[in-house]
Structures are given as C-alpha cells and as structure tokens.
C-alpha positions in Angstrom: -18.1 -11.3 28.7 -14.6 -11.1 30.0 -13.6 -7.5 31.1 -10.1 -8.0 29.8 -11.4 -8.7 26.3 -13.8 -5.8 26.4 -10.9 -3.5 27.5 -8.7 -4.9 24.7 -11.5 -4.4 22.1 -12.0 -0.8 23.3 -8.3 -0.1 23.0 -8.0 -1.7 19.6 -11.0 0.3 18.3 -9.7 3.5 19.7 -6.3 3.1 18.1 -8.0 2.1 14.8 -10.1 5.3 14.9 -7.0 7.3 15.7 -5.3 5.7 12.7 -8.3 6.6 10.5 -8.0 10.2 11.5 -4.3 10.2 10.6 -5.3 9.3 7.1 -6.3 13.0 6.7 -2.6 13.9 6.8 -1.1 12.4 3.6 2.3 11.6 5.0 1.2 9.5 8.0 0.8 5.7 7.7 -2.8 5.6 8.9 -3.6 2.3 7.3 -0.6 0.7 9.0 -1.8 2.3 12.3 -5.2 0.7 11.7 -3.7 -2.7 10.8 -1.2 -3.1 13.8 -3.9 -3.2 16.5 -5.8 -5.9 14.5 -2.6 -8.0 14.4 -2.0 -7.5 18.1 -5.6 -8.3 18.9 -5.5 -11.6 17.0 -2.2 -12.5 18.4 -3.6 -12.0 21.9 -7.0 -13.6 21.3 -5.9 -16.3 18.8 -6.4 -16.8 15.1 -9.4 -19.0 14.4 -10.7 -19.4 10.8 -12.8 -16.2 10.9 -9.9 -14.2 12.3 -7.6 -15.6 9.6 -10.0 -14.7 6.8 -10.6 -11.3 8.1 -7.0 -10.6 8.8 -6.1 -11.6 5.2 -8.7 -9.2 3.8 -7.6 -6.4 6.2 -3.9 -7.0 5.3 -4.7 -6.9 1.5 -6.7 -3.7 2.0 -3.8 -2.1 3.9 -1.3 -3.0 1.2 -3.6 -1.8 -1.6 -4.3 1.4 0.2 -0.6 2.1 0.7 0.1 1.6 -3.0 -2.9 3.7 -4.2 -1.1 6.9 -3.2 1.6 6.3 -5.8 -0.9 5.1 -8.5 -3.3 8.1 -8.1 -0.6 10.7 -7.7 1.7 9.4 -10.5 -1.2 8.6 -12.7 -2.7 12.1 -12.4 0.7 13.7 -13.2 1.3 11.3 -16.1 -2.2 12.2 -17.5 -1.1 15.8 -17.7 2.1 14.9 -19.6 4.6 14.5 -16.8 7.6 12.3 -17.7 8.4 9.0 -16.0 11.6 10.6 -14.8 9.8 13.4 -13.1 7.4 11.0 -11.5 10.3 8.8 -10.3 12.0 11.9 -8.9 8.8 12.9 -7.1 8.5 9.4 -5.6 12.1 9.5 -4.4 11.8 13.0 -3.0 8.6 12.1 -1.3 10.2 9.2 0.4 13.2 11.2 1.5 11.0 14.1 2.6 8.8 11.9 4.7 11.7 10.9 6.8 13.5 14.3 6.7 10.6 16.6 7.5 7.5 14.7 8.7 4.6 15.0 8.4 4.4 17.1 5.2 7.9 16.9 3.9 7.1 14.0 1.7 4.3 15.8 -0.1 6.2 19.0 -0.4 9.3 17.2 -1.6 7.4 15.2 -4.2 5.6 18.2 -5.6 8.8 20.3 -5.7 10.8 17.5 -7.4 8.1 17.0 -10.0 8.0 20.7 -10.7 11.8 21.1 -11.0 12.3 18.1 -13.3 9.4 19.1 -15.5 10.6 22.7 -15.7 14.1 21.6 -16.6 12.8 19.2 -19.2 10.2 21.4 -20.8 11.5 24.9 -20.1 7.9 25.9 -19.5 6.9 26.7 -15.9 3.2 26.7 -16.8 3.3 23.1 -18.1 5.4 22.1 -15.1 2.9 23.7 -12.7 0.0 22.0 -14.5 1.7 18.5 -14.0 2.4 19.4 -10.3 -1.2 20.6 -9.7 -2.4 17.4 -11.2 -0.2 15.4 -8.9 -1.5 17.4 -5.9 -5.1 16.6 -7.0 -4.1 12.9 -7.2 -2.9 13.2 -3.7 -6.2 14.6 -2.6 -8.0 11.7 -4.2 -5.6 9.3 -2.6 -6.5 10.6 0.8 -10.2 10.0 0.0 -9.5 6.5 -1.2 -7.3 5.6 1.7 -9.9 7.0 4.1 -12.5 4.8 2.5 -10.2 1.8 2.7 -9.6 2.5 6.4 -13.3 2.6 7.1 -13.7 -0.8 5.4 -10.8 -2.2 7.4 -12.3 -1.1 10.7 -15.8 -2.3 9.6 -14.4 -5.8 8.8 -12.8 -6.1 12.2 -16.0 -4.8 13.9 -18.1 -7.2 11.8 -15.9 -10.1 12.9 -15.9 -9.2 16.6 -19.4 -8.0 17.2 -21.6 -9.5 14.5 -20.0 -12.8 13.5 -18.7 -13.3 17.1 -15.9 -15.7 16.8 
C-alpha cells in the first residue's frame, strides 16, 4: 500500500473525528467539517463508482443533519405553543449570533429572541420561558441527532476505504 495514501487516509480520518467532536458544540459546523475531508480525499484519489455513491450518501446526510437543527428546535418550540414569528426571529437571531459571537452566540441569540418575542406576544413570562426551554431541549436532541449522523458519515467513508476497498 502506498505510504502517501495511508498518510492521506490518516489525515482525513483525524479531521473527520475532530469534526465529530465539534458536533458537541451546537454552533460549530461539525458535519461540514466531516464532509470536506471526504471531498478532498475523493478529489485527490479519484471518483470511481463506489466513491460517487458513497459521496452522494455522505453529502445527503450532511445536508439533512444541518437542517435537523432547525426542525428539532423549531418543532419543539412550536409544540409548546410558540408562534411562527417567534421561531423565525429565533432562527434569524441564531444566524446573526453565530457570526457575531461564535461559538455560542447563535444559541444564545436564538433562545433570547424566542423568549422576547413570546413574552411581548403573550405578556406571560412563564409561557415564554416554557417555549424557550422547549427550544433548548430541541437543541439538545439536535446535537444527539447530528452526532449520530456524523458517526454514520464517518462509517460510510471507512466502509468504502477499508472494507469495500475501491
């Protein structure tokens, strides 16, 4: 086996594992960090049929995993009665906060925006807090889901490289 390929595989796997660990911090793009070395690896080693199929699945998992945050967080808040306006404000504040105060600014901004909009709308801080707590729980479940998706992404690449052996 070529030492260059072994070194490349080792680097790719190390970056993927680092990306997996960043999934424990809700604001970091861990799935993208896992996906990029796979792309680079296949660009360097070539895309055969196995690589194309695996890369498609890994890409779809990355996209789904990045969307699951919004679904789980917004869905949890909506289940507790949060308005669509509050959820939209939370998503916008989360996006702005992610860039303004990484790594936790997005989460803090989203939760704060949801609480403020719900408090203004309902004039009841307990109900606003209930919706906000529910969104925070959705965030926790999103971390679990993204971590699982990250493990599957890594497992698919490992399966392709070390079991199927292109």
